[in-house]
C-alpha positions in Angstrom: 45.2 -22.1 74.1 46.7 -23.4 70.8 45.2 -23.4 67.3 45.4 -25.3 64.1 45.8 -22.5 61.6 42.5 -20.7 62.1 43.2 -18.0 64.7 39.4 -17.6 65.3 39.2 -21.0 66.9 40.3 -21.5 70.5 41.0 -25.2 71.2 40.2 -27.0 74.4 43.1 -28.7 76.2 43.2 -32.5 76.3 42.4 -32.5 80.0 39.0 -30.9 79.4 38.2 -33.1 76.4 39.1 -36.2 78.4 36.8 -35.1 81.3 33.8 -33.8 79.4 32.0 -35.7 76.7 30.4 -33.5 73.9 26.6 -33.6 73.6 25.0 -36.0 71.2 22.6 -33.2 69.9 23.1 -29.5 69.2 21.7 -27.0 71.7 18.0 -26.0 71.2 18.8 -22.2 71.0 15.6 -20.8 72.4 15.6 -22.7 75.8 18.7 -24.3 77.1 21.1 -25.0 80.0 24.6 -24.4 78.5 26.6 -27.6 78.0 29.7 -27.7 80.2 32.0 -27.2 77.2 29.9 -24.1 76.2 30.3 -22.8 79.8 34.0 -23.2 79.7 34.2 -21.3 76.4 31.9 -18.6 77.7 34.1 -18.2 80.9 37.2 -17.9 78.8 35.5 -15.3 76.5 34.3 -13.4 79.6 37.9 -13.4 81.0 39.1 -12.0 77.7 36.5 -9.2 77.8 37.2 -8.4 81.4 40.9 -8.0 80.8 40.9 -6.5 77.3 41.9 -2.8 77.4 42.1 -2.3 73.6 38.3 -2.4 73.0 37.1 1.2 72.7 33.6 0.3 73.7 31.7 1.4 76.8 29.8 -1.6 78.3 28.7 0.5 81.3 30.7 -1.5 83.7 33.0 1.4 84.8 32.3 5.1 85.5 35.4 6.4 83.7 34.0 6.3 80.2 31.9 9.1 78.8 30.9 7.2 75.7 27.3 6.0 75.3 26.7 2.8 77.3 26.0 -0.2 75.0 25.8 -3.6 76.5 26.3 -6.5 74.2 25.1 -10.1 73.6 28.1 -12.4 73.0 28.0 -16.0 71.8 30.2 -19.0 71.8 29.9 -22.0 69.5 31.6 -25.3 70.3 32.8 -26.9 67.1 34.7 -29.9 65.8 37.2 -28.8 63.2 38.2 -30.6 60.0 40.7 -32.7 61.9 38.2 -33.7 64.6 39.6 -31.4 67.3 37.2 -29.6 69.7 37.3 -25.9 70.1 35.1 -22.9 70.1 34.3 -19.8 68.1 33.2 -16.4 69.5 30.9 -13.7 68.2 29.1 -10.5 69.2 25.8 -9.1 68.2 25.7 -6.1 65.9 29.0 -4.1 65.9 31.6 -3.8 68.6 33.4 -0.5 69.1 31.8 0.7 65.9 33.4 -1.9 63.7 33.1 -5.5 62.6 36.9 -6.0 62.3 37.9 -8.0 65.4 40.3 -11.0 64.6 39.3 -12.7 67.8 35.7 -13.0 66.7 34.1 -14.5 63.6 33.2 -12.0 60.9 29.7 -10.9 60.1 27.6 -12.7 57.5 28.0 -9.6 55.4 30.3 -6.8 56.4 28.6 -3.6 55.3 31.5 -1.5 56.8 34.3 -2.6 54.5 36.0 0.2 52.7 34.4 1.3 49.4 31.4 -1.1 50.0 28.2 -0.3 48.2 26.6 0.3 51.6 29.1 2.9 52.7 28.9 4.6 49.3 25.2 4.8 49.3 25.1 5.7 52.9 27.2 8.8 52.1 24.6 9.8 49.5 21.8 9.3 52.1 23.8 11.2 54.7 24.1 14.1 52.2 20.3 14.0 51.6 19.8 14.0 55.4 22.2 17.0 55.7 20.2 18.9 53.1 16.9 18.1 54.8 18.4 19.2 58.1 19.7 22.4 56.5 16.2 23.3 55.3 14.4 22.3 58.5 16.8 24.6 60.5 16.7 27.5 58.0 15.5 30.7 59.7 13.8 32.0 56.6 11.9 28.7 56.2 10.7 28.8 59.8 9.8 32.5 59.5 7.7 31.8 56.4 6.0 28.9 58.1 5.3 31.0 61.2 4.0 33.9 59.0 1.7 31.5 57.2 0.4 30.0 60.4 -0.2 33.5 61.9 -1.9 34.8 58.8 -4.1 31.7 58.6 -5.2 32.4 62.2 -5.7 36.1 61.6 -7.7 35.5 58.4 -10.0 33.0 60.2 -10.5 35.4 63.2 -11.1 38.4 61.0 -13.6 36.7 58.6 -15.3 35.1 61.6 -15.7 38.5 63.3 -17.0 40.1 60.1 -19.6 37.3 59.6 -20.8 38.0 63.2 -21.1 41.7 62.2 -23.1 40.7 59.1 -25.4 38.5 61.1 -26.1 41.3 63.5 -26.9 43.6 60.5 -29.2 40.9 59.1 -31.0 40.7 62.4 -31.4 44.5 62.5 -32.8 44.5 59.0 -35.3 41.7 59.9 -36.4 43.8 62.9 -36.7 46.9 60.8 -38.9 45.0 58.2 -41.2 43.8 60.9 -41.6 47.3 62.5 -41.9 49.2 59.2 -44.4 46.8 57.8 -46.8 47.7 60.6 -46.3 51.4 60.5 -45.9 52.3 56.8 -48.2 52.1 53.9 -47.4 49.7 51.0 -45.6 52.3 48.8 -43.4 53.5 51.6 -42.6 50.0 52.7 -41.5 49.0 49.2 -38.9 51.8 49.4 -37.7 50.7 52.8 -37.5 47.0 51.6 -35.5 48.1 48.6 -33.0 49.9 50.8 -32.7 47.0 53.1 -32.1 44.6 50.2 -29.3 47.0 48.9 -27.7 46.9 52.3 -27.8 43.1 52.3 -26.2 42.9 48.9 -23.5 45.4 50.0 -22.7 43.3 53.1 -22.3 40.1 51.0 -20.1 42.1 48.6 -17.9 43.2 51.4 -17.6 39.6 52.7 -16.6 38.4 49.2 -13.9 41.2 49.0 -12.6 40.4 52.4 -12.5 36.6 51.7 -10.8 37.2 48.4 -8.3 39.6 49.9 -7.3 37.0 52.6 -7.2 34.2 50.0 -4.7 36.1 47.9 -2.6 37.0 50.9 -2.5 33.4 52.1 -1.8 32.1 48.6 1.2 34.5 48.4 2.5 33.3 51.8 1.8 29.7 51.0 3.6 30.0 47.6 6.8 31.3 49.3 6.7 28.6 52.0 5.8 25.8 49.4 9.1 26.3 47.6 10.9 25.0 50.7 8.2 22.4 51.4 8.3 21.0 47.9 12.1 20.6 48.1 11.7 19.0 51.5 9.1 16.5 50.2 11.4 15.7 47.2 14.4 15.1 49.5 12.4 12.9 51.9 11.0 10.9 49.1 14.5 10.4 47.7 15.7 9.3 51.1 12.9 6.9 51.5 13.5 5.4 48.0 17.2 5.2 48.5 16.9 3.6 52.0 14.4 1.0 50.7 16.6 0.1 47.8 19.7 -0.1 50.0 17.9 -2.2 52.5 16.7 -4.6 49.7 20.2 -4.9 48.4 21.5 -5.6 51.9 18.9 -8.3 52.4 20.2 -10.1 49.3 23.8 -9.9 50.5 22.9 -11.6 53.8 22.9 -15.2 52.5 22.9 -17.9 55.2 24.3 -21.4 54.9 23.1 -24.6 56.5 24.6 -28.0 57.1 23.9 -29.1 53.5 25.5 -26.0 52.0 22.2 -24.6 50.9 22.0 -20.8 50.9 19.0 -18.6 51.7 18.8 -14.8 51.7 17.2 -12.7 54.5 14.5 -11.7 52.0 13.6 -15.3 51.3 13.8 -16.4 54.9 11.4 -13.7 56.2 9.0 -13.5 53.2 6.5 -16.0 54.8 6.8 -14.9 58.4 4.4 -12.6 60.3 6.8 -9.7 59.6 6.8 -10.2 55.8 10.2 -8.6 55.6 13.4 -8.8 57.7 13.3 -6.7 60.9 16.1 -4.2 61.5 19.3 -6.0 62.7 18.2 -9.4 61.4 21.3 -11.5 60.7 23.5 -9.5 63.0 23.0 -11.7 66.1 25.8 -13.9 67.5 24.5 -17.4 66.8 23.8 -16.9 63.1 27.3 -15.4 62.7 28.8 -18.4 64.5 26.9 -21.0 62.5 27.7 -19.2 59.2 31.4 -19.3 59.9 31.3 -22.9 61.0 29.5 -24.1 57.9 31.6 -22.0 55.6 34.8 -23.6 57.0 33.5 -27.1 57.3 33.4 -27.2 61.1 30.7 -29.2 62.9 28.6 -27.3 65.4 28.4 -29.1 68.8 26.8 -26.6 71.3 26.1 -22.9 71.6 25.5 -20.4 74.4 24.8 -16.6 74.5 25.4 -14.3 77.4 25.0 -10.6 78.1 28.0 -8.4 78.8 27.6 -5.0 80.3 25.0 -2.8 82.0 21.4 -3.7 81.6 19.5 -1.6 79.0 16.6 0.5 80.5 13.9 -1.2 78.4 14.6 -4.9 79.1 16.0 -7.3 81.6 19.6 -8.2 80.8 22.0 -9.3 83.6 25.8 -9.0 83.3 27.3 -12.4 82.4 23.9 -14.2 82.4 23.1 -16.7 79.7 20.1 -16.0 77.4 18.3 -17.8 74.6 18.6 -16.6 71.0 16.0 -13.9 70.2 12.8 -15.3 68.6 11.7 -12.6 66.2 15.1 -12.0 64.5 16.8 -15.3 64.9 14.2 -18.0 64.9 13.4 -17.9 61.1 17.1 -17.7 60.3 18.1 -20.5 62.6 15.2 -22.7 61.3 17.0 -22.7 57.9 20.5 -22.9 59.3 19.8 -25.8 61.6 17.9 -27.8 59.0 19.2 -31.4 59.0 21.0 -31.1 62.3 20.2 -33.2 65.4 18.8 -30.7 67.9 17.9 -31.1 71.6 14.1 -31.5 72.1 12.1 -28.3 72.2 11.0 -28.3 75.9 8.0 -26.1 75.0 6.6 -29.1 73.0 7.0 -31.6 75.8 3.6 -32.6 77.2 3.0 -32.3 80.9 3.6 -35.4 83.0 0.5 -37.5 83.4 0.9 -37.5 87.2 0.6 -33.6 87.4 -2.7 -33.4 89.1 -5.3 -30.6 88.5 -6.9 -30.0 91.9 -10.5 -28.7 92.0 -10.7 -26.4 95.0 -14.4 -25.4 94.6 -17.2 -26.3 92.2 -20.9 -25.5 91.9 -23.3 -25.5 89.0 -22.0 -22.1 87.8 -18.3 -22.1 88.2 -15.2 -23.9 89.5 -11.9 -22.8 91.0 -8.8 -25.0 90.3 -5.3 -25.1 91.7 -3.2 -25.2 88.5 0.1 -27.0 89.0 3.3 -25.5 87.7 4.2 -26.8 84.2 0.6 -27.2 83.0 -0.7 -24.7 80.4 -3.9 -22.8 81.0 -5.1 -23.4 77.4 -3.7 -25.6 74.7 -0.7 -24.5 72.7 0.0 -24.9 69.0 1.6 -28.3 69.5 0.5 -29.3 73.1 -3.1 -30.2 73.9 -2.6 -30.9 77.6 -3.9 -27.9 79.6 -6.4 -26.8 82.3 -9.0 -26.3 79.5 -8.5 -29.6 77.8 -8.6 -31.6 81.0 -11.8 -29.8 82.2 -13.3 -30.2 78.7 -12.8 -34.0 79.1 -14.1 -34.3 82.6 -17.1 -31.9 82.5 -20.2 -33.5 81.0 -21.9 -31.3 78.3 -20.2 -28.2 79.6 -17.7 -25.9 77.8 -15.1 -24.7 80.4 -14.6 -20.9 80.0 -11.4 -19.7 81.6 -11.9 -16.2 83.1 -8.2 -15.5 83.3 -4.9 -17.3 82.7 -1.7 -18.1 84.5 1.7 -18.6 82.8 2.6 -22.2 82.3 5.3 -22.0 85.0 3.0 -20.3 87.5 0.9 -22.4 89.9 -2.2 -21.5 91.8 -5.8 -20.5 91.7 -7.7 -20.2 88.4 -11.4 -19.4 87.9 -13.4 -21.2 85.3 -17.0 -20.4 84.3 -19.5 -22.9 83.1 -21.7 -20.6 81.1 -21.1 -17.5 79.0 -23.2 -15.3 81.3 -21.2 -16.3 84.4 -17.9 -15.9 82.4 -18.9 -12.3 81.4 -19.9 -11.4 85.0 -16.7 -12.6 86.6 -14.5 -11.2 83.8 -16.1 -7.8 84.3 -15.0 -8.0 88.0 -11.5 -8.6 86.8 -11.7 -5.7 84.3 -13.2 -3.4 87.0 -10.3 -4.5 89.3 -12.6 -5.6 92.1 -11.2 -9.1 92.2 -8.6 -9.5 95.0 -5.5 -11.5 94.0 -2.3 -12.3 96.0 0.7 -14.1 94.7 3.7 -15.5 96.5 7.1 -15.5 94.9 10.6 -16.5 95.9 13.1 -13.9 94.6 16.7 -14.7 93.7 18.3 -12.0 95.9 18.0 -10.5 99.3 16.2 -7.2 98.6 16.1 -4.0 100.6 12.9 -2.6 102.0 9.9 -4.3 103.5 7.1 -3.2 101.2 6.2 -0.8 98.4 4.6 -0.3 95.0 6.1 -0.8 91.6 4.8 1.1 88.5 6.5 0.3 85.2 4.8 0.7 81.8 5.0 -2.6 79.9 4.7 -3.6 76.2 5.5 -6.7 74.2 8.9 -7.0 72.5 7.7 -7.3 68.8 11.0 -9.1 67.9 11.2 -11.4 70.8 7.8 -12.6 72.0 6.7 -13.4 74.6 9.3 -11.2 76.3 8.1 -7.8 77.6 9.8 -4.4 77.6 9.6 -1.4 79.8 8.6 1.6 77.6 7.7 5.0 79.0 6.5 6.0 75.5 4.3 3.1 74.3 3.9 0.8 77.4 0.7 0.3 79.3 0.4 1.2 82.9 1.2 -1.7 85.3 1.2 -1.5 89.0 2.1 -4.0 91.7 2.1 -3.8 95.5 4.6 -6.0 97.3 5.6 -7.0 100.8 8.6 -9.0 102.0 7.5 -11.8 104.2 10.7 -13.9 104.8 14.4 -13.9 103.9 17.2 -16.4 103.7 20.9 -15.7 103.1 20.3 -15.6 99.3 16.5 -15.2 98.7 13.5 -13.1 99.6 9.9 -14.4 99.8 7.4 -11.8 98.9 3.7 -11.3 98.5 2.5 -9.6 95.4 -0.8 -7.8 94.8 -1.1 -7.0 91.1 -3.3 -3.9 90.6 -3.2 -4.4 86.8 -3.0 -7.5 84.8 -0.3 -7.1 82.2 1.6 -10.0 80.6 4.5 -11.1 82.7 3.8 -8.2 85.1 5.1 -9.8 88.3 8.1 -11.4 86.5 9.1 -8.0 85.0 8.5 -6.0 88.1 10.7 -8.5 90.0 13.5 -8.7 87.5 13.8 -5.2 86.1 16.4 -2.8 87.6 13.7 -0.2 88.1 11.6 -2.7 89.9 13.0 -5.0 92.6 16.0 -6.0 90.5 15.7 -9.6 91.7 14.3 -12.1 89.2 11.9 -14.8 90.5 13.8 -18.0 91.2 13.3 -20.3 88.2 12.3 -17.5 85.8 13.8 -18.8 82.5 12.9 -15.6 80.6 14.1 -12.9 82.9 16.4 -14.8 85.3 17.8 -18.3 85.5 15.9 -21.6 84.9 15.4 -23.9 87.9 13.1 -26.9 88.7 10.1 -24.6 88.3 9.1 -20.9 88.3 8.7 -20.0 92.0 5.5 -18.0 91.6 2.2 -19.1 93.0 -1.3 -17.5 92.9 -2.2 -18.1 96.5 -5.3 -16.1 97.2 -8.3 -15.1 95.2 -11.7 -13.5 96.1 -14.6 -12.2 94.0 -18.3 -11.8 94.1 -20.3 -14.9 93.2 -22.4 -14.0 90.1 -25.5 -15.8 91.5 -25.4 -15.5 95.3 -23.9 -12.0 95.2 -21.8 -13.0 98.2 -18.0 -12.5 98.3 -16.2 -15.9 98.1 -12.5 -16.3 98.9 -10.0 -19.1 98.2 -6.5 -19.7 99.5 -4.0 -22.4 98.6 -0.5 -22.2 100.1 2.5 -22.5 97.8 4.5 -25.8 97.9 7.9 -24.2 97.9 
């Protein structure tokens, strides 16, 4: 590959340019099929990564590296340079081999790792604070004082509690004595006994006050010695918090993003009006914003983009080696909304209404409920910008009836969906779903030939807060999700399976199919966890539940059309 003075651009040969026309609009970054030019650029970058021996980074693709495994998202941006020549730029997310200094890739929007930068200087101060915090937290004297205080607190509580029980017993004995003596003694003798019992009562209370005060002084002494360390710890942690917040705010102002018109906007300004309110960690470090920033700064015209994963899949999410993925929604969407302002962009496929000829088949209907066969590509409920859905169609067709969807299917999933006609019926059937007495079976076509005939998958799932609607596997915060599966047919490249979801988490079947701890075989057409196709090959084929009025079990089955 030649270049025209900028060694960060790799130019396409004339033979490629003659055969492949550039797109008329820039790639919609959040859902795309890479343009052929972007595919060529990605293939060349992947070849470079596969043959580059100088990168001291463990992608997890070999077993001879004992460094921490860190897969990376890489990106390519097809551009037209100042002379009209077509080429591409390359970038990586975050840092590569612990540094941003890689001449083959575009630089970061702001390089916090340059020598003597304010970030490194302040980070040294914060590291020193962390070291002092660690020194105190591992100090044996500090831990001994803390343990002594805890043990003394327990002992004081036990001793005072035991003494109070003794005093209560004494009080009960005095009460019994009064009752007995009042019967057997004359008035004068009883007065003397009562006086002695009152003296004993005062003496017991005095002993309790002495014991309580003695323990109070003991605990205060121990607490004072321990508090010297604790006060220092609190001061250091407060200093760390304030310094970190100030450093982060300063960083946010340094990340200033360009757009086509040359307008700049800082991370702080970009995220102020988002749901986050402030930039999430790592915002601005993804590949596509880096690529667009470099292109705009150098007067290059962006033509097309693509991002792919290089390396072993992380344990928490689904990332396949060499596979293309959209830009992340949480971190990149607000940034790219500013950066792509004024550019001609491919149409957002999520905003394209369903085709009018996509039929909504009613499988069953009575005066209480109905069951429909939802086609793939039709939403269950309206979206922000798309009205067409199962709900809106039924709302239009049902006379004086509010359709109440008991459950939902993903837009790409076809199959059986239950709709109630009254709130009471809705509540009754929904409770059956919550109590897990509804029987559901799905059919899916997996993108690989899998081992085994049947089994059960249990992976705790939670939403990815920075990339919704993507889900993560998290053994710390995820909710239990269980799926039974059975292989029913195989071809040379696919496996047809039946799924019985025993829980109802978002994207449960898609994650359990795609994740390496599940079947490690994405469903064909899964544009989130696999590769897009004509449709998502997932179908809700069987459904049975108890009719709220007849109390009889009713079952429905609609075969998949794939």
